Backbone bond lengths (Angstrom), bond angles and torsions (degrees), N, CA, C in turn:
res aa  C-N    CA-C-N  psi(-1)  N-CA   C-N-CA  omega(-1)  CA-C   N-CA-C  phi
1 M - - - 1.508 - - 1.553 106.00 -
2 S 1.306 114.57 128.33 1.416 117.17 174.35 1.516 110.56 -101.88
3 G 1.306 122.20 156.38 1.430 124.68 -176.22 1.557 113.16 -77.19
4 G 1.361 119.49 -8.04 1.421 121.71 -173.94 1.518 114.15 -77.97
5 N 1.292 116.21 -63.11 1.514 118.23 -171.66 1.559 108.88 -114.61
6 A 1.253 122.55 35.07 1.419 123.69 -178.99 1.524 107.83 -70.52
7 P 1.368 118.21 142.05 1.447 119.72 177.92 1.569 110.42 -68.55
8 A 1.305 114.02 151.17 1.456 119.24 -179.17 1.504 109.50 -65.74
9 P 1.365 115.32 131.23 1.462 115.57 179.22 1.505 113.65 -66.54
10 E 1.269 114.10 148.75 1.508 119.94 178.96 1.511 108.99 -69.63
11 A 1.366 117.36 131.52 1.384 119.68 -175.66 1.518 112.67 -79.19
12 S 1.269 119.51 -29.78 1.500 121.79 178.16 1.512 110.08 -160.26
13 H 1.251 116.43 168.00 1.489 120.13 176.93 1.457 109.33 -88.13
14 D 1.334 116.30 166.28 1.486 121.34 -178.44 1.475 112.12 -66.46
15 T 1.334 119.41 118.28 1.445 125.08 -175.27 1.520 112.12 -108.35
16 S 1.331 118.28 17.57 1.428 120.60 -172.09 1.503 109.84 -69.87
17 D 1.271 120.41 -24.54 1.472 123.20 177.56 1.536 112.13 -87.24
18 D 1.382 114.80 -26.45 1.516 117.97 -175.26 1.462 113.44 -75.63
19 Q 1.424 116.27 -52.77 1.426 121.32 -174.37 1.508 111.02 -141.58
20 P 1.331 115.75 148.59 1.522 116.61 -177.49 1.487 106.80 -74.16
21 I 1.350 114.36 151.13 1.444 122.02 179.14 1.584 104.62 -90.34
22 V 1.337 114.82 130.47 1.536 117.15 -178.14 1.505 104.99 -106.61
23 N 1.314 116.10 129.83 1.462 123.46 167.54 1.518 110.05 -77.95
24 V 1.323 116.02 98.92 1.461 121.08 -178.13 1.508 113.48 -57.92
25 A 1.345 118.56 -44.61 1.425 122.15 178.00 1.523 110.79 -58.72
26 A 1.316 116.56 -46.07 1.470 116.99 178.25 1.483 112.37 -64.24
27 A 1.306 117.99 -37.56 1.469 120.18 -175.62 1.529 109.18 -65.17
28 V 1.315 115.26 -44.64 1.458 122.17 -178.48 1.524 112.61 -65.88
29 T 1.352 117.10 -43.31 1.437 120.72 -172.81 1.524 110.71 -93.40
30 G 1.335 118.55 -7.50 1.432 122.10 178.03 1.492 114.20 82.90
31 R 1.394 117.96 10.88 1.470 122.23 179.22 1.469 111.26 -89.96
32 A 1.250 118.36 139.62 1.479 119.65 178.55 1.511 108.62 -94.53
33 G 1.342 112.31 164.84 1.521 118.23 178.22 1.435 111.82 81.75
34 G 1.295 114.61 167.30 1.493 121.52 -178.69 1.521 110.77 -91.12
35 G 1.246 111.00 -165.09 1.513 117.70 176.70 1.525 111.39 87.30
36 R 1.257 113.95 167.33 1.463 120.22 179.90 1.458 109.03 -108.90
37 T 1.270 117.12 91.85 1.558 122.34 -176.58 1.503 109.17 -110.52
38 G 1.361 119.26 44.66 1.440 120.16 176.72 1.511 114.49 80.05
39 G 1.279 118.47 5.35 1.446 121.31 -178.86 1.524 113.28 -99.34
40 R 1.283 114.08 32.12 1.450 115.23 -177.68 1.530 111.95 -78.04
41 V 1.273 112.04 155.45 1.520 119.93 178.88 1.555 110.30 -92.83
42 K 1.288 110.27 128.86 1.500 115.37 -178.20 1.523 108.08 -95.40
43 T 1.286 118.76 141.74 1.419 124.18 171.68 1.513 108.06 -115.91
44 R 1.299 118.56 126.24 1.414 122.85 -179.79 1.564 110.32 -111.71
45 L 1.270 117.52 135.03 1.418 122.45 176.52 1.562 105.79 -103.05
46 L 1.333 116.10 120.01 1.426 117.45 -176.99 1.550 111.24 -61.42
47 G 1.328 112.78 134.55 1.433 119.90 -179.81 1.540 114.26 92.89
48 F 1.376 114.76 -7.34 1.435 121.01 -178.56 1.475 115.13 -118.63
49 Q 1.322 121.21 20.93 1.397 125.73 -175.55 1.592 108.11 -72.07
50 T 1.281 116.08 145.42 1.445 121.01 172.12 1.505 109.40 -87.76
51 P 1.299 119.45 159.86 1.435 121.56 -176.72 1.558 114.61 -60.18
52 D 1.358 117.89 -26.51 1.445 119.15 -178.34 1.524 110.40 -83.11
53 D 1.343 122.01 -5.59 1.405 122.17 177.93 1.517 111.95 -65.85
54 E 1.305 114.78 156.93 1.499 119.36 -178.60 1.504 106.67 -88.71
55 T 1.379 120.84 67.23 1.397 121.07 177.22 1.458 109.63 -111.72
56 S 1.334 116.26 162.29 1.445 120.55 179.93 1.525 108.51 -76.86
57 D 1.388 112.88 149.99 1.505 116.90 178.21 1.510 107.54 -77.79
58 V 1.346 114.88 131.66 1.430 121.79 -179.25 1.591 111.04 -58.83
59 F 1.341 113.59 -45.29 1.472 116.70 -179.42 1.536 112.00 -68.04
60 E 1.277 117.77 -32.46 1.442 118.00 177.52 1.494 110.91 -70.97
61 A 1.306 119.61 -34.80 1.414 124.02 173.31 1.477 112.67 -62.40
62 A 1.328 116.90 -40.80 1.476 123.36 176.37 1.538 110.22 -64.00
63 K 1.289 119.70 -41.02 1.506 121.97 176.27 1.483 109.16 -62.01
64 T 1.295 118.11 -44.00 1.503 121.82 179.63 1.461 111.12 -64.90
65 A 1.330 116.84 -41.94 1.480 119.12 178.66 1.592 110.61 -64.61
66 S 1.325 115.37 -40.02 1.414 122.99 -177.80 1.562 106.71 -66.38
67 A 1.289 119.58 -40.00 1.443 121.32 -178.48 1.511 108.42 -70.82
68 A 1.322 118.62 -34.38 1.473 122.18 176.14 1.472 112.09 -65.46
69 N 1.380 116.52 -37.06 1.419 121.51 -177.95 1.574 109.38 -71.22
70 Q 1.352 117.65 -29.61 1.475 121.73 178.56 1.495 109.97 -67.48
71 T 1.300 118.96 -22.93 1.492 120.14 -177.47 1.538 110.81 -88.29
72 Q 1.286 118.16 -10.56 1.480 119.81 175.70 1.498 109.18 -78.03
73 F 1.303 114.39 132.48 1.470 119.21 178.54 1.477 110.16 -104.48
74 P 1.370 115.74 142.49 1.476 119.13 -179.60 1.496 109.50 -69.56
75 V 1.325 114.82 145.64 1.509 122.41 178.58 1.545 109.02 -113.84
76 G 1.332 115.63 -14.79 1.445 120.75 -175.92 1.512 112.65 175.34
77 W 1.337 114.76 -177.65 1.456 118.75 -177.91 1.502 108.73 -145.25
78 I 1.341 116.48 154.72 1.446 119.12 166.18 1.593 105.77 -126.97
79 V 1.301 113.92 140.40 1.482 119.89 -179.65 1.619 108.40 -122.39
80 V 1.313 111.20 137.70 1.520 113.70 176.45 1.577 105.59 -77.73
81 I 1.325 116.28 119.44 1.465 120.92 -179.91 1.543 114.83 -106.92
82 E 1.289 115.77 -14.70 1.478 121.89 174.48 1.488 110.33 -148.35
83 G 1.349 115.58 147.42 1.457 119.60 176.02 1.602 110.61 95.50
84 P 1.320 112.92 -175.53 1.451 116.29 -179.43 1.519 113.40 -60.67
85 G 1.290 121.12 137.21 1.419 128.05 -178.87 1.583 113.03 83.69
86 R 1.358 113.77 20.11 1.466 117.89 178.94 1.477 111.06 -49.48
87 G 1.267 117.27 135.74 1.469 122.98 178.83 1.509 115.45 91.47
88 S 1.275 118.30 -7.80 1.466 125.01 178.03 1.495 110.52 -73.97
89 C 1.302 118.77 140.97 1.476 123.28 -174.61 1.517 110.17 -126.08
90 F 1.380 117.31 141.97 1.427 120.42 -178.42 1.486 108.23 -133.16
91 T 1.354 115.70 133.98 1.425 120.89 -177.45 1.604 108.53 -88.32
92 I 1.301 114.47 137.78 1.508 124.88 179.94 1.503 104.87 -102.31
93 F 1.371 116.55 131.93 1.426 121.97 175.67 1.467 111.52 -112.05
94 N 1.326 121.15 172.29 1.467 123.35 178.59 1.486 108.51 -62.64
95 G 1.315 116.10 144.74 1.444 124.08 -174.81 1.507 112.17 95.29
96 V 1.388 114.76 -147.79 1.436 119.27 -175.14 1.537 111.72 -105.60
97 S 1.332 118.40 131.82 1.419 121.88 175.34 1.534 106.87 -118.72
98 Q 1.343 114.45 113.57 1.464 119.28 179.97 1.478 111.12 -80.81
99 I 1.407 115.58 148.08 1.376 124.61 -176.37 1.551 107.58 -115.10
100 G 1.335 117.15 126.55 1.485 121.09 178.85 1.475 110.03 -171.66
101 R 1.361 119.83 -175.14 1.463 124.48 176.96 1.525 111.56 -95.15
102 G 1.322 120.30 -11.85 1.393 123.33 -176.00 1.504 116.82 -69.07
103 E 1.338 119.89 155.10 1.463 122.69 -177.49 1.544 112.44 -65.96
104 D 1.347 116.49 -22.81 1.477 119.53 -176.86 1.514 113.25 -91.41
105 Q 1.322 117.98 5.22 1.453 122.47 -178.83 1.483 109.44 -88.22
106 P 1.347 116.18 130.17 1.504 122.66 175.46 1.516 112.02 -55.43
107 V 1.347 118.61 -41.29 1.445 124.05 175.60 1.540 105.25 -109.79
108 R 1.381 114.80 96.61 1.458 120.89 -173.39 1.526 107.51 -98.03
109 L 1.307 116.75 106.27 1.474 122.94 178.76 1.490 109.78 -99.43
110 N 1.346 116.91 62.23 1.427 122.22 -177.60 1.544 109.04 -100.47
111 F 1.357 116.15 68.15 1.469 121.22 -178.48 1.530 111.97 -115.60
112 G 1.350 119.90 9.38 1.430 120.67 176.63 1.505 113.46 114.05
113 D 1.349 117.09 -4.31 1.516 120.28 177.72 1.500 106.41 -82.88
114 N 1.342 120.16 95.54 1.403 120.01 -177.36 1.559 114.85 -79.16
115 S 1.272 115.03 0.23 1.459 117.90 172.34 1.480 114.08 -76.31
116 I 1.379 116.16 -10.54 1.439 122.81 173.93 1.504 111.33 -89.58
117 S 1.283 120.13 125.39 1.447 124.41 178.81 1.498 112.56 -62.39
118 R 1.313 115.70 155.60 1.419 120.50 176.84 1.585 113.26 -65.78
119 N 1.267 114.83 -41.62 1.509 118.62 -174.38 1.546 111.19 -124.43
120 N 1.287 116.43 127.45 1.423 122.94 170.99 1.472 116.78 49.89
121 H 1.308 116.78 52.98 1.478 119.97 173.85 1.481 110.44 -68.34
122 A 1.287 115.50 -36.80 1.494 123.71 174.76 1.543 109.39 -154.36
123 A 1.311 116.28 169.40 1.430 117.65 -179.49 1.555 108.17 -148.01
124 I 1.305 114.88 141.42 1.496 123.54 169.79 1.501 109.09 -103.53
125 A 1.275 114.03 133.83 1.495 118.87 177.00 1.514 108.10 -125.65
126 Y 1.326 113.86 138.67 1.476 120.69 173.72 1.487 104.87 -113.17
127 D 1.301 117.09 124.10 1.519 124.39 172.89 1.427 110.48 -100.10
128 D 1.357 117.41 103.84 1.468 121.10 -176.81 1.566 112.19 -67.45
129 E 1.301 117.76 -19.46 1.485 119.28 179.89 1.552 109.66 -72.18
130 Q 1.393 112.22 -41.76 1.471 115.50 178.88 1.544 113.57 -92.88
131 G 1.335 115.33 -13.21 1.502 118.77 -176.18 1.490 111.25 66.79
132 K 1.324 119.32 33.87 1.470 124.03 -178.37 1.509 112.73 -128.25
133 F 1.346 113.54 154.17 1.446 122.31 -179.88 1.583 108.73 -108.83
134 F 1.331 116.18 145.16 1.445 120.72 -179.73 1.482 110.68 -132.31
135 L 1.314 119.75 150.21 1.400 124.66 173.08 1.537 110.15 -122.09
136 G 1.319 113.39 133.52 1.447 120.54 178.18 1.462 113.63 -129.36
137 H 1.303 118.69 151.59 1.467 120.89 173.94 1.480 110.17 -88.49
138 G 1.331 115.30 157.51 1.490 119.88 -179.51 1.495 112.91 -97.98
139 G 1.315 120.18 15.52 1.399 122.94 179.61 1.508 116.55 73.26
140 K 1.302 116.57 23.16 1.455 122.11 -177.83 1.546 108.57 -88.92
141 S 1.289 118.79 163.03 1.477 125.96 -176.89 1.511 114.58 -63.57
142 N 1.376 114.35 -37.39 1.465 117.94 -179.33 1.556 108.04 -85.99
143 L 1.299 113.95 130.04 1.466 119.87 -175.35 1.582 107.83 -68.60
144 V 1.407 108.66 152.51 1.472 121.22 167.71 1.494 103.88 -105.75
145 R 1.330 115.39 135.66 1.452 122.51 179.92 1.507 111.91 -118.03
146 L 1.376 113.98 136.23 1.475 118.35 176.52 1.520 105.59 -116.44
147 N 1.331 117.59 116.80 1.464 122.60 -172.61 1.507 113.61 48.24
148 G 1.338 116.88 43.54 1.457 122.99 175.02 1.551 113.31 84.74
149 T 1.295 121.15 -7.76 1.482 123.67 -179.15 1.505 108.89 -103.37
150 P 1.354 117.75 134.62 1.470 119.16 179.07 1.485 108.96 -63.40
151 V 1.407 113.61 142.02 1.494 120.81 177.87 1.581 104.52 -94.67
152 L 1.348 113.28 110.40 1.401 117.65 -177.95 1.550 109.71 -106.77
153 S 1.249 117.90 -17.84 1.441 126.08 169.47 1.496 111.94 -144.14
154 T 1.271 119.04 -176.51 1.464 121.44 -172.64 1.571 107.73 -68.41
155 E 1.324 117.50 129.14 1.462 122.18 -178.75 1.546 109.00 -120.84
156 E 1.329 113.53 142.82 1.450 120.20 176.20 1.586 108.57 -73.64
157 M 1.332 115.14 143.57 1.503 121.87 -179.32 1.489 109.47 -118.52
158 T 1.301 115.91 148.61 1.470 121.97 168.47 1.492 110.71 -132.98
159 T 1.345 115.44 167.95 1.497 122.41 -177.51 1.490 108.18 -55.44
160 G 1.350 114.77 136.51 1.467 122.66 179.37 1.472 115.80 92.70
161 D 1.333 117.71 -11.50 1.506 120.64 175.31 1.433 112.08 -57.50
162 Q 1.403 114.02 147.18 1.510 116.50 175.30 1.546 110.41 -113.77
163 I 1.270 115.25 135.66 1.467 121.79 175.42 1.506 108.68 -110.49
164 R 1.363 114.50 136.80 1.427 117.11 177.41 1.551 108.10 -128.45
165 I 1.378 113.12 127.76 1.463 122.24 174.87 1.480 107.61 -126.69
166 G 1.270 118.11 109.23 1.515 121.77 -179.76 1.527 108.39 68.21
167 E 1.347 115.57 -123.36 1.426 123.64 179.59 1.541 113.13 -92.27
168 T 1.308 115.81 -1.25 1.476 123.62 -171.83 1.491 112.22 -101.73
169 S 1.328 118.52 122.45 1.468 121.84 179.90 1.624 106.14 -113.26
170 L 1.336 111.06 137.65 1.485 117.47 -177.39 1.504 110.33 -125.08
171 K 1.260 117.52 146.24 1.494 123.03 179.04 1.533 105.97 -112.06
172 F 1.297 119.32 129.92 1.398 127.31 -178.20 1.521 113.18 -97.39
173 V 1.258 117.42 130.19 1.552 123.05 179.13 1.509 105.20 -128.31
174 S 1.327 115.61 123.07 1.415 116.47 175.85 1.542 113.54 -99.88
175 L 1.287 115.11 150.42 1.501 121.87 173.82 1.482 109.21 -105.89
176 C 1.324 115.04 -45.12 1.493 117.63 179.30 1.558 110.30 -90.35
177 G 1.298 114.61 155.06 1.415 120.75 -178.54 1.581 109.54 171.42
178 E 1.325 112.17 -149.14 1.475 117.48 -176.97 1.515 110.06 -69.12
179 D 1.387 119.13 -31.78 1.487 121.47 -173.55 1.517 109.94 -91.45
180 F 1.334 121.49 -14.64 1.431 121.68 -175.01 1.528 111.72 -155.20
181 T 1.269 117.28 131.77 1.539 123.48 168.63 1.491 108.21 -141.03
182 W 1.328 113.88 155.63 1.440 119.66 179.02 1.534 109.79 -71.73
183 K 1.335 118.76 -25.50 1.443 123.48 174.36 1.539 111.97 -59.76
184 S 1.302 115.20 -40.68 1.514 120.06 -179.75 1.488 110.38 -66.64
185 T 1.344 120.95 -31.87 1.464 121.26 -178.94 1.548 109.77 -79.47
186 E 1.319 118.73 -23.99 1.431 123.92 176.66 1.527 110.56 -69.37
187 T 1.362 116.62 -39.81 1.424 120.86 -175.81 1.538 112.05 -82.12
188 E 1.326 117.44 -25.05 1.474 121.17 178.30 1.470 112.40 -77.60
189 G 1.325 117.68 -22.02 1.445 121.13 -174.78 1.512 114.85 83.75
190 H 1.234 119.08 175.90 1.482 120.94 -177.78 1.531 106.51 -90.70
191 E 1.304 115.13 134.37 1.468 122.82 175.75 1.539 107.68 -91.87
192 A 1.379 113.93 147.01 1.459 119.15 -178.67 1.510 105.76 -76.40
193 G 1.298 117.42 140.96 1.463 118.78 -174.63 1.447 108.78 -114.60
């Protein structure tokens, strides 16, 4: 056998008697029979779509996300009062707001305090049904302190409470609570000003 004009090796033996051949395109699209009748399966690689693909417009998605963010109402704030980033303020919204140094954290404390974990070092939650705020730790090795006491389980918070993570101290200020909720303003309607 010479390497120049050798016949192509057979890839496999005849399996027609062993197992049935499945038409993947027909199975996915629900079409019976063989052949290529437009029922092909497309595989998309994220970030490599061509302009004629049926993908959503990135800028349109950003506008939608921006509009969605405008409908979120603040329920409270935390302000850095000591340590790196002193004077920085973060808005707390309904639900859970994670605290960390990472870019994806709603409360991003990336001011040089490396004792704060990148993701979910702590979290503040506002429960609009109870009208209460809670602080929880993220299970990291550096303790989270609420008014000087280590947070070992979920703790209720009130206006004026201080949170300390590493060298960074935060002061919590609530907007919503027993005397005000955004739900109450929705039911009352808009007053003329």
